[in-house]
C-alpha positions in Angstrom: 27.5 46.2 -138.8 31.2 45.9 -139.6 32.8 42.6 -139.7 34.0 41.4 -136.3 37.7 41.8 -135.6 39.5 40.5 -132.5 40.7 43.4 -130.2 44.3 42.3 -130.7 43.9 42.3 -134.5 42.2 45.7 -134.5 45.1 47.2 -132.4 47.7 45.7 -134.8 45.9 47.0 -137.9 45.6 50.4 -136.4 49.3 50.5 -135.6 50.1 49.5 -139.2 48.0 52.4 -140.5 49.8 54.8 -138.1 53.2 53.6 -139.4 52.3 54.6 -142.9 50.8 57.9 -141.9 47.1 56.9 -142.1 46.1 58.1 -138.7 42.4 58.7 -139.4 42.1 55.1 -140.9 43.7 53.9 -137.6 41.2 55.8 -135.6 38.3 54.4 -137.6 39.5 50.8 -137.0 39.8 51.4 -133.2 36.4 53.2 -133.1 34.7 50.3 -134.8 36.3 47.8 -132.4 35.1 49.7 -129.4 31.5 50.1 -130.8 31.2 46.5 -132.0 28.3 44.7 -130.2 30.6 41.6 -129.4 33.1 43.8 -127.6 31.2 46.7 -126.0 30.2 44.7 -122.9 33.3 42.6 -122.6 36.3 44.4 -120.9 39.8 43.0 -121.4 43.3 44.6 -120.8 43.5 45.0 -124.6 40.3 47.1 -124.4 42.2 49.6 -122.4 45.1 49.7 -124.8 42.7 50.3 -127.7 40.9 53.0 -125.8 44.1 54.9 -124.8 45.3 54.7 -128.4 41.9 55.8 -129.7 41.8 58.9 -127.5 45.4 59.8 -128.3 44.4 59.8 -132.0 41.3 61.8 -131.2 43.5 64.5 -129.6 46.0 64.5 -132.4 43.3 64.7 -135.1 40.9 66.9 -133.1 38.0 64.4 -133.4 35.8 65.2 -130.4 32.8 63.3 -131.7 34.9 60.1 -131.8 36.2 60.7 -128.4 32.8 61.4 -126.9 31.2 58.2 -128.4 34.2 56.1 -127.5 34.4 57.3 -123.9 30.7 56.8 -123.2 30.9 53.3 -124.6 34.0 52.5 -122.6 32.3 53.7 -119.4 29.6 51.1 -120.0 32.2 48.5 -120.7 34.1 49.2 -117.4 31.1 49.8 -115.1 31.0 46.3 -113.7 34.3 44.8 -114.9 37.1 47.3 -114.1 36.1 50.9 -113.2 39.8 51.7 -112.4 40.6 51.3 -116.1 38.1 54.1 -116.9 39.9 56.3 -114.4 43.3 55.5 -115.9 42.0 56.2 -119.5 40.4 59.6 -118.7 43.5 60.8 -116.9 45.7 59.9 -119.9 43.2 61.5 -122.3 43.2 64.7 -120.2 47.0 64.8 -120.0 47.3 64.3 -123.8 44.9 67.2 -124.5 46.7 69.5 -122.0 50.1 68.7 -123.5 48.8 69.8 -126.9 47.9 73.2 -125.5 51.2 73.5 -123.7 53.0 72.6 -127.0 50.9 75.3 -128.8 51.9 77.8 -126.2 55.6 77.0 -126.6 55.5 77.4 -130.3 53.5 80.6 -130.5 52.8 83.7 -128.4 49.2 83.2 -127.5 47.0 86.2 -127.0 44.0 84.9 -125.1 42.0 88.1 -125.4 41.8 87.6 -129.2 40.4 84.1 -128.8 36.6 83.7 -129.1 34.3 81.9 -126.7 35.3 78.2 -126.5 31.6 77.2 -126.1 30.4 79.0 -129.2 30.4 77.5 -132.7 31.8 79.7 -135.6 29.0 81.3 -137.5 28.7 80.6 -141.3 29.4 84.3 -141.9 32.8 84.1 -140.0 33.8 81.0 -141.9 32.9 82.6 -145.2 34.7 85.9 -144.4 37.9 84.0 -143.4 37.8 82.0 -146.7 37.7 85.1 -148.9 40.1 87.3 -146.8 43.4 88.1 -148.4 46.6 88.6 -146.4 48.8 86.5 -144.1 47.0 83.2 -144.5 49.8 81.3 -142.8 49.4 83.5 -139.7 45.6 82.9 -139.8 46.2 79.2 -140.1 48.5 79.2 -137.1 46.0 81.2 -135.0 43.2 78.8 -135.9 45.3 75.8 -135.0 46.1 77.3 -131.6 42.4 78.1 -131.0 41.4 74.5 -132.0 43.8 73.0 -129.4 42.5 75.3 -126.6 38.9 74.5 -127.5 39.5 70.8 -127.7 41.0 70.8 -124.2 38.0 72.8 -122.9 35.7 70.2 -124.5 37.8 67.4 -123.0 37.3 68.8 -119.5 33.5 69.0 -120.1 33.3 65.5 -121.5 35.2 63.9 -118.7 33.1 65.7 -116.1 30.0 64.5 -117.7 31.2 60.9 -118.0 32.3 60.8 -114.3 29.7 62.9 -112.6 27.7 60.2 -110.9 30.1 57.3 -110.3 30.9 56.8 -106.7 34.2 55.1 -107.4 35.3 58.0 -109.7 34.8 60.9 -107.4 38.5 61.7 -106.9 39.2 62.0 -110.6 36.0 64.0 -111.2 37.1 66.6 -108.6 40.7 66.5 -109.9 39.4 67.2 -113.4 37.2 70.0 -112.0 40.3 71.7 -110.5 42.3 71.2 -113.7 39.5 73.0 -115.6 39.5 75.9 -113.1 43.2 76.3 -113.4 42.9 76.4 -117.1 40.4 79.3 -116.8 42.6 81.1 -114.3 45.8 80.8 -116.1 44.3 81.7 -119.5 41.9 84.4 -118.1 38.7 82.9 -119.3 36.0 84.3 -116.9 33.0 83.4 -119.1 34.1 79.8 -119.4 34.7 79.7 -115.7 31.2 80.9 -114.9 29.7 78.1 -117.1 32.0 75.6 -115.4 30.6 76.7 -112.0 27.1 76.3 -113.4 27.9 72.9 -114.7 29.4 71.7 -111.4 26.5 73.2 -109.4 24.0 71.3 -111.7 25.9 68.0 -111.4 25.8 68.2 -107.6 22.1 69.2 -107.5 21.3 66.3 -109.8 22.9 63.9 -107.3 20.2 64.9 -104.8 17.5 64.4 -107.4 18.5 61.1 -108.9 21.5 59.7 -107.0 19.9 57.0 -104.9 16.7 56.3 -106.8 17.8 55.9 -110.4 18.9 52.8 -112.2 22.3 51.6 -111.0 21.9 53.5 -107.7 24.4 51.2 -106.0 27.2 52.8 -108.1 25.9 56.4 -107.8 27.4 59.1 -105.7 25.6 59.7 -102.4 25.6 63.5 -101.9 25.0 63.1 -98.2 28.1 61.0 -97.6 30.6 63.0 -95.5 33.5 62.1 -97.8 31.5 63.3 -100.8 30.7 66.6 -99.0 34.3 67.1 -98.1 35.4 66.5 -101.7 32.8 69.0 -102.9 33.9 71.5 -100.2 37.5 71.2 -101.5 36.4 71.9 -105.0 34.1 74.8 -104.0 37.0 76.4 -102.1 39.2 76.2 -105.2 36.3 77.7 -107.2 36.1 80.6 -104.7 39.8 81.3 -105.0 39.6 81.2 -108.8 36.5 83.4 -108.9 38.2 86.1 -106.8 41.3 86.1 -109.0 39.1 86.5 -112.1 37.2 89.4 -110.4 33.9 87.5 -110.6 32.4 88.9 -107.4 28.8 87.7 -107.9 30.1 84.2 -108.5 32.3 84.5 -105.4 29.3 85.5 -103.3 27.3 82.5 -104.6 30.2 80.2 -103.9 30.7 81.5 -100.4 27.1 80.8 -99.6 27.4 77.2 -101.0 30.6 76.6 -98.9 28.8 77.8 -95.8 26.0 75.4 -96.4 28.4 72.5 -97.1 30.3 73.2 -93.9 27.1 72.7 -91.9 26.7 69.2 -93.3 29.9 67.7 -91.9 30.9 67.4 -88.3 34.5 68.5 -88.8 36.0 70.7 -91.5 39.7 70.8 -92.2 41.2 73.9 -90.6 42.9 74.7 -93.9 39.6 74.9 -95.8 38.0 77.0 -93.1 41.0 79.4 -93.1 40.8 79.7 -96.9 37.1 80.3 -96.8 37.5 83.3 -94.5 40.6 84.5 -96.4 38.7 84.8 -99.7 
């Protein structure tokens, strides 16, 4: 175990590393601070500052493993002390990753059709081929950088949804992130990723029925029968249906229409806007 360092000292040391261009060293300092046994169950306002800086560096350096480990640990830290801090942190994380993609789009004409599947790892053969190819290596490097930003953002959405999927005080930001991910798929014409997103959201909702009120920490879990929860899910499914039709995913649209019909039957009153959108699509 690394030597203990007070949160304030860890933050100052990280900023000093950043000032001299050693951003990965700064990330390691903050990561160790978050993971240290003396701090991981003790939330303070400085903890949030550390986590925000930690995730900003993860976005800049494209370090998803650090982001994943840190965010799961921070969820545990915030669970009893300050769940609102977790909401604030994930929103800033998502915004930073989205801004990187927007910046990449501004700097380069992005051809989405040429980008590979964001959920698939590069094969060893592809890596080897790229390393021995001759030609415009600068262009290849730019293309790779753009793809990395898009893939990191996609992984960011998936990570946030997994971290927030069962917390009853985090439902709003969970559904907000779901809709950001859908918009990402729609704008960038990513039908395969969208289908997997739908499967993921469907599984998360089904798991609430299986484990929601019987598992450990049930008091903080989402109750899938709560009318407010059903209405939030209905809003999200309606957005999914709209996106599926725009991406010409007709089988997915059919499945979503059936799910929306079932959800409508669970609440006494459905917003007229949602009912109108359902019949429009």
